[in-house]
C-alpha positions in Angstrom: 28.4 -29.4 -20.5 31.0 -26.8 -19.9 33.2 -28.3 -22.7 30.3 -28.2 -25.1 29.7 -24.5 -24.4 33.4 -23.6 -24.8 33.2 -23.0 -28.6 30.3 -20.5 -28.1 32.2 -18.7 -25.4 35.2 -18.4 -27.6 33.1 -17.1 -30.5 31.6 -14.3 -28.4 35.0 -13.4 -27.0 36.4 -13.1 -30.6 33.3 -11.2 -31.7 33.4 -8.6 -28.9 37.1 -8.3 -28.3 38.6 -6.0 -30.8 42.2 -7.0 -30.2 41.7 -10.7 -31.1 42.9 -11.7 -34.6 41.1 -14.5 -36.5 42.5 -16.4 -39.4 44.2 -13.3 -41.0 46.1 -10.3 -40.0 43.8 -7.2 -39.8 45.0 -4.3 -42.0 45.5 -1.1 -40.0 42.8 0.7 -42.0 40.0 -1.7 -40.9 38.5 -0.9 -37.5 38.3 -3.5 -34.8 35.5 -6.0 -34.4 33.5 -4.0 -31.8 33.7 -0.7 -33.8 32.4 -2.6 -36.8 29.6 -4.0 -34.7 28.6 -0.6 -33.5 28.4 0.8 -37.0 26.6 -2.3 -38.2 24.0 -2.0 -35.4 23.2 1.6 -36.5 22.8 0.5 -40.1 20.6 -2.5 -39.0 18.3 -0.3 -36.9 17.9 2.1 -39.9 17.1 -0.6 -42.4 15.3 -3.1 -40.1 14.1 -1.2 -37.0 12.4 -3.2 -34.3 8.7 -2.6 -34.4 5.6 -3.8 -32.6 6.1 -6.8 -30.4 9.7 -7.1 -31.4 10.4 -3.5 -30.2 8.8 -4.4 -26.9 10.9 -7.5 -26.7 14.1 -5.5 -27.3 13.2 -3.0 -24.7 12.8 -5.8 -22.1 16.0 -7.4 -23.3 17.9 -4.1 -23.0 16.5 -3.6 -19.5 17.6 -7.1 -18.5 21.0 -6.6 -20.1 21.5 -3.4 -18.1 20.3 -5.0 -14.9 22.7 -7.9 -15.6 25.6 -5.4 -16.1 25.0 -3.8 -12.7 24.5 -7.2 -11.0 27.8 -8.4 -12.3 29.7 -5.2 -11.4 28.1 -5.4 -7.9 29.4 -9.0 -7.6 32.8 -8.1 -9.0 33.6 -5.1 -6.8 34.8 -5.5 -3.2 33.3 -3.6 -0.3 36.5 -1.5 0.1 36.3 -0.5 -3.6 32.7 0.7 -3.3 33.5 2.8 -0.2 36.5 4.2 -1.9 34.5 5.1 -4.9 31.7 6.8 -2.9 34.3 8.8 -1.0 36.1 10.1 -4.0 34.5 13.6 -3.7 37.0 15.4 -5.9 36.4 13.1 -8.8 32.6 13.3 -8.4 32.7 17.1 -8.1 34.6 17.4 -11.3 32.3 15.1 -13.2 29.2 17.0 -11.9 30.8 20.3 -12.8 31.4 19.1 -16.4 27.9 17.7 -16.6 25.8 20.5 -15.2 28.0 23.5 -15.7 30.4 23.0 -18.6 27.8 21.4 -20.9 25.1 24.1 -20.3 27.5 26.9 -20.7 28.7 25.5 -24.0 25.1 25.1 -25.2 24.2 28.7 -24.3 27.5 30.1 -25.7 26.9 28.4 -29.1 23.4 30.0 -29.5 24.5 32.9 -31.7 26.3 30.5 -34.0 23.7 27.8 -34.1 20.5 29.7 -34.5 21.2 30.9 -38.1 22.3 27.4 -39.1 19.5 25.2 -37.6 15.9 25.8 -36.7 14.9 27.1 -33.3 13.3 23.8 -32.2 16.5 22.0 -33.0 18.5 24.5 -31.0 16.2 24.0 -28.1 16.9 20.3 -28.5 20.6 21.0 -28.3 20.1 22.9 -25.1 18.0 20.1 -23.7 20.9 17.7 -24.6 23.3 19.9 -22.6 21.1 20.0 -19.6 20.8 16.2 -19.2 22.7 14.0 -16.7 25.4 11.5 -17.5 24.3 8.1 -18.6 25.0 5.3 -16.2 25.2 1.9 -18.0 27.4 3.2 -20.9 29.7 5.2 -18.5 30.3 2.0 -16.4 30.7 -0.3 -19.4 33.2 2.1 -21.1 35.1 2.7 -17.9 35.5 -1.1 -17.5 36.8 -1.4 -21.1 39.3 1.4 -20.5 40.5 -0.1 -17.1 39.2 2.9 -15.3 37.9 3.3 -11.7 34.6 1.4 -12.0 33.5 1.9 -8.4 33.9 5.7 -8.8 32.1 5.5 -12.2 29.1 3.7 -10.6 28.8 6.3 -7.9 29.5 9.3 -10.1 27.1 8.3 -13.0 24.4 7.2 -10.6 24.7 10.4 -8.6 24.6 12.4 -11.8 21.4 10.7 -12.9 19.8 11.3 -9.5 20.8 14.9 -9.5 19.6 15.3 -13.1 16.1 14.2 -12.2 15.9 17.5 -10.2 18.4 19.8 -11.9 17.4 19.2 -15.6 13.7 20.3 -15.2 14.8 23.5 -13.6 17.3 24.3 -16.4 14.6 23.5 -19.0 12.2 25.7 -17.1 14.6 28.7 -17.2 16.0 28.3 -20.7 13.7 26.1 -22.9 10.1 25.8 -21.5 8.1 24.8 -18.5 6.0 21.9 -17.5 8.0 19.6 -15.2 5.8 17.3 -13.1 6.5 16.3 -9.5 5.0 12.9 -10.0 7.2 12.1 -13.0 10.3 13.2 -11.1 9.7 10.8 -8.2 8.8 8.0 -10.6 12.1 8.6 -12.4 13.9 8.3 -9.1 12.1 5.0 -8.4 13.0 3.6 -11.8 16.6 4.4 -11.3 16.8 2.8 -7.9 14.8 -0.3 -9.1 16.5 -0.9 -12.5 20.1 0.1 -11.8 21.0 0.3 -8.1 18.9 -2.7 -6.9 20.7 -5.2 -9.2 24.0 -3.7 -8.2 23.4 -4.1 -4.4 21.9 -7.6 -4.9 25.0 -8.7 -6.8 27.2 -7.2 -4.1 25.3 -9.0 -1.4 25.8 -12.3 -3.3 29.5 -11.6 -3.9 30.7 -14.2 -1.3 29.0 -16.9 -3.3 29.6 -15.6 -6.8 33.2 -14.6 -6.4 34.6 -18.1 -7.5 32.3 -18.1 -10.5 33.3 -14.6 -11.5 37.0 -15.5 -11.3 36.4 -18.4 -13.7 34.3 -16.3 -16.2 36.2 -13.1 -16.8 35.0 -12.9 -20.4 31.4 -12.9 -19.3 31.6 -9.4 -17.9 33.1 -8.1 -21.1 30.3 -9.7 -23.2 27.7 -8.1 -21.0 29.5 -4.7 -21.0 29.6 -4.5 -24.8 26.5 -6.4 -25.6 24.4 -4.0 -23.4 25.7 -1.0 -25.4 24.8 -2.7 -28.7 21.3 -3.3 -27.4 20.9 0.3 -26.3 22.0 1.6 -29.7 19.7 -0.7 -31.6 16.6 -0.2 -29.5 17.0 3.6 -29.3 17.8 4.1 -32.9 14.9 1.8 -34.0 12.5 4.0 -32.1 13.9 7.1 -33.6 13.6 5.8 -37.2 10.0 4.6 -36.7 9.2 8.0 -35.2 10.0 9.6 -38.5 13.5 10.7 -37.8 14.5 11.1 -41.4 11.3 13.0 -42.3 11.4 15.7 -39.6 14.6 17.4 -40.7 16.6 17.8 -43.9 20.0 16.3 -44.6 21.8 19.6 -43.9 20.4 19.8 -40.4 21.5 16.2 -39.7 25.0 17.0 -40.9 25.1 20.1 -38.8 24.0 18.2 -35.7 26.6 15.5 -36.3 29.3 18.2 -36.6 28.0 19.9 -33.5 27.8 16.7 -31.5 31.3 15.7 -32.4 32.6 19.2 -31.5 30.8 19.1 -28.1 32.1 15.7 -27.3 35.7 16.7 -28.3 35.6 19.8 -26.2 34.3 18.1 -23.1 36.8 15.2 -23.5 39.6 17.7 -23.9 38.6 19.9 -21.0 37.8 17.1 -18.6 41.1 15.4 -19.5 43.0 18.6 -18.9 41.3 19.1 -15.6 42.0 15.6 -14.6 45.7 16.1 -15.2 45.6 19.5 -13.6 44.2 18.2 -10.4 46.7 15.3 -10.3 44.4 12.3 -10.9 46.0 9.0 -12.0 45.2 7.1 -15.2 42.2 5.2 -13.9 40.5 8.3 -12.4 41.3 10.5 -15.5 39.7 7.8 -17.7 36.6 7.7 -15.4 36.3 11.5 -15.4 36.5 11.8 -19.2 34.1 9.0 -19.9 31.5 9.9 -17.3 31.7 13.6 -17.9 31.2 13.3 -21.7 28.2 11.0 -21.7 24.6 12.1 -21.9 21.7 9.8 -20.9 19.2 8.7 -23.6 17.5 6.4 -21.1 16.7 9.4 -18.8 16.4 12.0 -21.6 13.6 10.5 -23.6 11.2 9.8 -20.7 11.9 13.2 -19.2 11.2 14.9 -22.6 7.7 13.3 -22.7 7.0 15.0 -19.4 8.6 18.3 -20.0 7.5 19.1 -23.5 4.3 18.9 -25.6 3.8 15.7 -27.6 4.3 17.3 -31.1 7.7 18.6 -30.3 9.2 15.6 -28.3 10.7 14.1 -31.4 12.5 17.3 -32.4 13.7 17.9 -28.9 15.3 14.4 -28.5 16.8 14.3 -32.1 20.1 16.1 -31.0 20.3 13.7 -28.1 19.8 10.7 -30.3 22.7 11.8 -32.6 25.0 12.7 -29.8 24.2 9.5 -28.0 25.3 7.4 -31.1 28.5 9.5 -31.5 29.5 9.3 -27.9 29.1 5.5 -27.8 31.1 5.0 -31.0 33.9 7.5 -30.3 34.2 6.6 -26.6 34.2 2.9 -27.3 37.2 3.3 -29.6 38.9 5.5 -27.0 38.1 3.1 -24.2 39.6 0.2 -26.0 42.7 2.2 -26.8 43.1 3.4 -23.2 42.5 -0.2 -21.9 45.3 -1.5 -24.2 47.7 1.3 -23.1 47.0 0.7 -19.3 49.5 -1.2 -17.3 48.6 -4.7 -16.1 48.1 -3.3 -12.6 45.3 -1.0 -13.8 42.7 -3.7 -12.8 43.5 -3.1 -9.1 43.4 0.7 -9.6 40.0 0.3 -11.3 38.5 -1.3 -8.2 38.7 -5.0 -9.0 39.4 -7.3 -6.1 42.2 -9.8 -6.4 
């Protein structure tokens, strides 16, 4: 049976691994396989968005893929690595500062420049984007691809999400609007614990039995890492397209949001990378800081927007987040693959993997 499945395993490894060459030498101007898959997923969601029962199915599939990602990382990480990640307070503090201080300050500082160029509701959406916590699943998957400190990424991204459940509504109340609900906040905390951290802890508890299987199936973790990101992109972009994404704003506003999102991402990556070097972090920790600090959570942002804002403006409020989310995944996926190739072979141990 294992021999019969070997061709399928090899196919997925070639499909997801950008550095694998097949049948011909890839020209330098053609992106790697995974970058092409990312772009193709966005195009597919635009032309053939999931709707009706298919959309519900993709939402469940995405949830299962994310749960599998956390389960496998929990099974992969040693107890010592988890404790080390949780105790890395300097790294976590720097990520939280970028997420809840640097981003909001950038959004507010850009107000005089952005207000004449885009509508007021879109600028409020930009502020909402800047107030959101870091995404969990993408930060962990990208950190794994870049040979970063995965245990620290799990703790930092999860902590950012938990803090964001409380911090984001207050920032929105002060600078955008009011309307946060106490019930929705505690429901969000429950979903985070149930969907993300529970699979992680279950996988870790089963580690003594799963460790031999994980050692024989190293490619499985990579497929789940990258496949979960593709599912998030397709599901999220499909919902935006069906919600009238291209009818709510003109082309000029979309271009401006793309430029703004790219600039925000570049600034945060540059500042967080500089701070990482300034504070003496090694390669694995710097990669973790840059990837976790630059990410914004679509999975948390959309449900929170439905609670914090009136229904007619929810689409406009999450549009900047949708655009930034796609750009952050595409750009950071390319960077993560490059950093992973540049890392030394010993980076796996620095990233928290057990030997």
